[in-house]
C-alpha positions as CSV (number, residue, x, y, z in Angstrom):
1,X,0.2,0.1,0.0
2,X,1.0,3.6,-0.8
3,X,3.4,5.0,2.2
4,X,4.1,1.4,3.5
5,X,7.7,0.1,3.7
6,X,8.5,-3.5,2.9
7,X,8.3,-4.7,6.2
8,X,5.0,-3.2,7.1
9,X,3.6,-4.2,3.6
10,X,4.7,-7.9,4.5
11,X,3.0,-7.7,7.7
12,X,-0.2,-5.9,6.4
13,X,-0.7,-8.9,3.5
14,X,0.1,-11.5,6.2
15,X,-2.7,-10.3,8.4
16,X,-5.0,-9.8,5.4
17,X,-4.3,-13.5,4.3
18,X,-5.2,-14.6,7.9
19,X,-8.3,-12.8,7.8
20,X,-9.3,-14.0,4.5
21,X,-8.3,-17.7,5.5
22,X,-10.6,-17.4,8.8
23,X,-13.5,-15.9,6.6
24,X,-13.1,-18.8,4.2
25,X,-12.9,-21.6,6.8
26,X,-15.8,-20.1,8.8
27,X,-18.2,-19.6,5.4
28,X,-17.1,-23.4,4.5
29,X,-18.0,-24.6,8.0
30,X,-21.2,-22.5,8.3
31,X,-22.4,-23.3,4.8
32,X,-21.6,-27.1,5.5
33,X,-23.8,-27.0,8.6
34,X,-26.6,-25.2,6.7
35,X,-26.7,-27.4,3.9
36,X,-26.5,-30.6,6.2
37,X,-29.5,-29.1,8.2
38,X,-31.5,-28.2,5.0
39,X,-30.7,-31.5,3.5
40,X,-32.0,-33.4,6.5
41,X,-35.0,-31.3,6.8
42,X,-35.6,-32.0,3.2
43,X,-35.0,-35.6,3.3
44,X,-36.2,-36.7,6.5
45,X,-39.8,-36.1,5.2
46,X,-39.0,-37.9,1.9
47,X,-37.4,-41.0,3.6
48,X,-40.7,-41.2,5.9
49,X,-42.7,-40.9,2.6
50,X,-40.7,-43.9,1.0
51,X,-40.9,-46.0,4.3
52,X,-44.6,-45.2,4.0
53,X,-45.2,-46.2,0.4
54,X,-43.3,-49.6,1.1
55,X,-45.6,-50.4,4.0
56,X,-48.4,-49.9,1.7
57,X,-46.9,-52.2,-0.6
58,X,-46.9,-54.9,1.7
59,X,-50.9,-54.8,1.7
60,X,-51.1,-52.6,5.1
61,X,-52.4,-48.8,5.3
62,X,-49.6,-46.9,7.1
63,X,-49.8,-44.5,9.6
64,X,-49.8,-40.4,8.9
65,X,-46.5,-38.8,8.5
66,X,-45.5,-36.4,11.2
67,X,-43.5,-33.3,9.8
68,X,-43.0,-29.6,10.2
69,X,-42.1,-29.3,6.3
70,X,-43.0,-26.3,4.7
71,X,-43.9,-25.2,1.2
72,X,-44.4,-27.7,-1.8
73,X,-42.8,-30.6,0.3
74,X,-45.3,-29.7,3.2
75,X,-48.4,-29.6,0.8
76,X,-47.2,-32.9,-0.6
77,X,-46.8,-34.6,2.9
78,X,-50.4,-33.0,3.8
79,X,-52.1,-34.4,0.5
80,X,-50.5,-37.7,1.2
81,X,-51.8,-37.9,4.7
82,X,-55.4,-36.9,3.5
83,X,-54.9,-40.0,1.1
84,X,-54.2,-42.3,3.8
85,X,-57.3,-40.9,5.9
86,X,-59.6,-41.7,3.0
87,X,-57.9,-45.2,2.4
88,X,-58.5,-46.0,6.1
89,X,-62.1,-44.7,5.9
90,X,-62.7,-46.8,3.0
91,X,-61.1,-49.8,4.5
92,X,-63.3,-49.6,7.4
93,X,-66.4,-49.2,5.3
94,X,-65.4,-52.1,3.1
95,X,-65.0,-54.3,6.3
96,X,-68.1,-53.1,7.8
97,X,-70.1,-53.6,4.4
98,X,-68.7,-57.2,4.0
99,X,-69.9,-58.2,7.4
100,X,-73.4,-56.6,7.3
101,X,-73.6,-58.0,3.9
102,X,-72.7,-61.6,4.8
103,X,-74.8,-61.3,7.8
104,X,-78.1,-60.2,5.6
105,X,-77.3,-62.9,3.1
106,X,-76.7,-65.9,5.4
107,X,-80.3,-65.4,7.2
108,X,-82.2,-66.0,3.8
109,X,-80.1,-68.6,2.3
110,X,-80.1,-70.7,5.9
111,X,-84.1,-70.6,5.9
112,X,-83.9,-71.8,2.1
113,X,-81.7,-74.4,2.8
114,X,-83.3,-75.7,5.6
115,X,-87.0,-75.7,4.0
116,X,-85.4,-77.1,0.8
117,X,-83.6,-80.1,2.8
118,X,-86.9,-80.6,4.8
119,X,-88.7,-81.1,1.3
120,X,-85.7,-83.3,0.0
121,X,-85.8,-85.6,2.9
122,X,-89.6,-85.9,2.9
123,X,-89.9,-84.0,6.7
124,X,-91.9,-81.3,5.2
125,X,-94.9,-81.5,2.7
126,X,-95.0,-78.7,0.2
127,X,-97.9,-76.5,0.3
128,X,-98.9,-73.0,-0.7
129,X,-98.1,-71.4,2.6
130,X,-94.6,-73.0,2.7
131,X,-93.9,-72.2,-1.2
132,X,-95.1,-68.5,-0.3
133,X,-92.5,-68.5,2.3
134,X,-89.8,-69.7,0.0
135,X,-90.8,-67.1,-2.7
136,X,-90.8,-64.2,0.1
137,X,-87.1,-65.2,1.1
138,X,-86.0,-65.7,-2.8
139,X,-87.5,-62.0,-3.3
140,X,-85.9,-60.6,-0.3
141,X,-82.6,-61.7,-1.5
142,X,-83.3,-60.4,-4.9
143,X,-84.3,-57.1,-3.3
144,X,-81.3,-56.8,-1.4
145,X,-78.7,-57.4,-4.4
146,X,-80.8,-54.5,-6.5
147,X,-80.4,-52.0,-3.8
148,X,-76.6,-53.1,-3.2
149,X,-76.6,-52.3,-7.0
150,X,-78.0,-49.0,-6.6
151,X,-75.5,-48.3,-3.8
152,X,-72.7,-49.0,-6.4
153,X,-74.1,-46.8,-8.9
154,X,-74.4,-43.9,-6.4
155,X,-70.8,-44.7,-5.0
156,X,-69.8,-44.5,-8.8
157,X,-71.4,-41.1,-9.1
158,X,-69.8,-39.8,-6.0
159,X,-66.4,-40.4,-7.5
160,X,-67.4,-38.0,-10.5
161,X,-66.7,-34.3,-10.7
162,X,-70.0,-33.6,-12.6
163,X,-73.3,-35.1,-11.6
164,X,-75.9,-34.8,-14.4
165,X,-78.6,-32.6,-13.2
166,X,-81.9,-30.9,-14.6
167,X,-84.5,-28.6,-13.8
168,X,-87.4,-30.5,-12.6
169,X,-90.8,-29.2,-11.3
170,X,-91.3,-30.7,-8.0
171,X,-95.2,-31.2,-8.4
172,X,-95.0,-33.0,-11.6
173,X,-92.1,-35.3,-10.5
174,X,-93.9,-36.3,-7.1
175,X,-97.4,-36.7,-9.2
176,X,-95.4,-39.3,-11.1
177,X,-93.8,-41.1,-8.2
178,X,-97.2,-41.5,-6.5
179,X,-98.7,-43.0,-9.7
180,X,-96.8,-46.2,-8.8
181,X,-98.2,-46.5,-5.4
182,X,-101.7,-45.9,-6.4
183,X,-102.9,-49.6,-6.3
184,X,-101.2,-50.2,-3.0
185,X,-102.7,-47.1,-1.3
186,X,-106.1,-48.2,-2.6
187,X,-105.7,-51.7,-1.7
188,X,-104.6,-51.0,1.9
189,X,-107.1,-47.9,2.0
190,X,-104.4,-45.4,3.1
191,X,-105.5,-42.0,2.0
192,X,-103.1,-39.3,0.8
193,X,-102.9,-35.7,1.6
194,X,-100.5,-33.4,-0.6
195,X,-99.4,-29.8,-0.1
196,X,-96.8,-28.9,-2.4
197,X,-95.4,-25.5,-3.0
198,X,-94.7,-24.8,-6.6
199,X,-91.0,-24.9,-7.4
200,X,-88.0,-26.0,-9.6
201,X,-85.2,-28.2,-8.3
202,X,-81.8,-28.8,-9.8
203,X,-81.3,-32.7,-9.3
204,X,-80.8,-35.9,-11.3
205,X,-84.0,-37.0,-12.4
206,X,-83.4,-40.7,-11.8
207,X,-81.9,-40.4,-8.3
208,X,-84.7,-38.0,-7.1
209,X,-87.4,-40.5,-8.5
210,X,-85.5,-42.9,-6.4
211,X,-85.6,-40.8,-3.2
212,X,-89.4,-40.3,-3.5
213,X,-90.0,-43.9,-4.2
214,X,-88.1,-45.1,-1.3
215,X,-89.8,-42.6,1.2
216,X,-93.2,-43.3,-0.1
217,X,-92.9,-46.9,0.1
218,X,-91.4,-47.0,3.5
219,X,-94.5,-44.8,4.6
220,X,-97.0,-47.4,3.1
221,X,-94.9,-50.3,4.5
222,X,-94.8,-49.2,7.8
223,X,-98.2,-47.7,8.2
224,X,-99.9,-48.4,11.3
225,X,-102.9,-46.5,12.8
226,X,-105.3,-43.9,11.3
227,X,-105.1,-40.8,9.3
228,X,-103.4,-39.9,5.9
229,X,-99.9,-39.9,4.7
230,X,-99.2,-36.2,4.3
231,X,-96.8,-35.1,1.9
232,X,-95.7,-31.7,2.2
233,X,-93.0,-29.3,0.2
234,X,-92.1,-25.8,0.9
235,X,-89.1,-23.4,0.3
236,X,-86.9,-22.6,2.7
237,X,-84.4,-19.5,1.5
238,X,-82.2,-21.3,-1.2
239,X,-83.3,-25.0,-0.2
240,X,-86.6,-26.9,-0.7
241,X,-87.7,-28.8,2.0
242,X,-90.0,-32.3,1.3
243,X,-91.4,-34.0,4.4
244,X,-93.5,-37.4,4.4
245,X,-95.5,-38.0,7.4
246,X,-97.7,-41.4,8.4
247,X,-98.9,-42.8,11.4
248,X,-96.7,-45.8,12.3
249,X,-95.3,-47.6,15.5
250,X,-92.9,-46.0,17.8
251,X,-89.2,-45.5,16.8
252,X,-87.0,-45.7,19.9
253,X,-84.7,-42.8,20.8
254,X,-81.7,-44.7,20.7
255,X,-82.5,-46.0,17.0
256,X,-82.8,-42.5,15.3
257,X,-79.3,-41.8,14.9
258,X,-79.0,-45.0,13.1
259,X,-81.8,-44.8,10.6
260,X,-80.0,-43.9,7.7
261,X,-77.2,-46.4,8.3
262,X,-76.7,-49.1,5.8
263,X,-78.3,-52.4,7.0
264,X,-79.8,-51.1,10.0
265,X,-83.3,-52.5,11.1
266,X,-85.3,-51.2,14.0
267,X,-87.0,-54.4,14.3
268,X,-85.2,-56.9,12.6
269,X,-87.9,-59.7,12.8
270,X,-90.6,-57.2,11.7
271,X,-88.6,-55.7,8.8
272,X,-87.6,-59.2,7.3
273,X,-91.0,-60.4,7.2
274,X,-92.0,-57.5,5.0
275,X,-88.8,-57.9,2.8
276,X,-86.8,-55.2,4.3
277,X,-83.1,-55.0,3.8
278,X,-81.9,-51.8,5.8
279,X,-80.7,-50.1,2.6
280,X,-83.6,-47.8,1.5
281,X,-83.0,-44.9,3.9
282,X,-79.1,-45.3,3.3
283,X,-79.6,-45.0,-0.5
284,X,-81.9,-41.8,0.3
285,X,-79.0,-40.2,2.4
286,X,-76.5,-41.1,-0.1
287,X,-78.4,-39.5,-2.9
288,X,-79.2,-36.3,-0.8
289,X,-75.9,-35.5,0.6
290,X,-74.5,-36.0,-2.8
291,X,-76.9,-33.3,-4.3
292,X,-75.9,-30.9,-1.4
293,X,-78.6,-31.5,0.8
294,X,-79.7,-33.1,4.2
295,X,-82.0,-35.7,5.7
296,X,-83.4,-36.4,8.8
297,X,-86.1,-37.7,11.0
298,X,-88.6,-36.4,13.5
299,X,-91.7,-37.8,15.5
300,X,-94.7,-36.1,16.9
301,X,-96.6,-38.2,18.9
302,X,-97.8,-41.4,16.6
303,X,-96.8,-39.5,13.8
304,X,-93.0,-40.4,11.9
305,X,-91.9,-37.8,9.6
306,X,-88.8,-38.2,7.3
307,X,-87.7,-35.1,5.5
308,X,-85.2,-33.9,3.3
309,X,-83.9,-30.7,1.6
310,X,-82.1,-29.8,-1.9
311,X,-80.9,-26.8,-3.4
312,X,-83.4,-24.7,-5.5
313,X,-82.8,-24.1,-9.3
314,X,-82.2,-20.7,-9.0
315,X,-81.9,-18.7,-12.3
């Protein structure tokens, strides 16, 4: 440097070199530590993810990954954990469905096997009453399989991003559904009372008809007492509520939360005698929830009321 003699220049150069060497070594050490920290922070969740995937390959559903990762990696882990949650829910549902289905099918099959074995060995003699009982059991099995097929179709629709809907007149659709039950109502001498507020609903026609058919059939099948079956429809803000009321036997308070569960029967012996499967209300709930509505049940004295809401066709 200007004004320095040779000795002072060398001392300055040596000191400067030492500082530069110290800064370089410090920079390398600090940079290495930061690199190791960041690498572990990124690699650790990835290793957890790889281990979780290997666990799934063995046929087991892995546990959720616990991590504090941020950004894209954190989002990836969050989505993966959500997938694990859905897989566990589907696995529980599958096991419950298999258990319930095997139980429901075993009973009518055992009855059929016992009766047919009795006929084959000559222990029983065939008569009109016996053949009617056998027919009812086969009818129950057929009805069960048909409703399971409906649930399969509904589950398939739930997986699609778009549900085919159209604007329907509620009064017209309800009258069309009631035509299917006109003979049954007349045969059982049950009167019907309607109070439907005109409106348009944005729904899938086949699914909406299925909901109406299940609830009307339920009201007729378990009708017990005097008075008409009442069907009421009214607007509530941006929703439309439909309720179906009928005199019926008392449903225990403990059973109400399970009414819309698959295979649930309030009175198994009575429902089986009338070909009940415990799937009708479950189908109703699946369809209504899929359409963005709600379902429910309430009781007033001897009157049972099932209701559901659906979004209005707002133009």
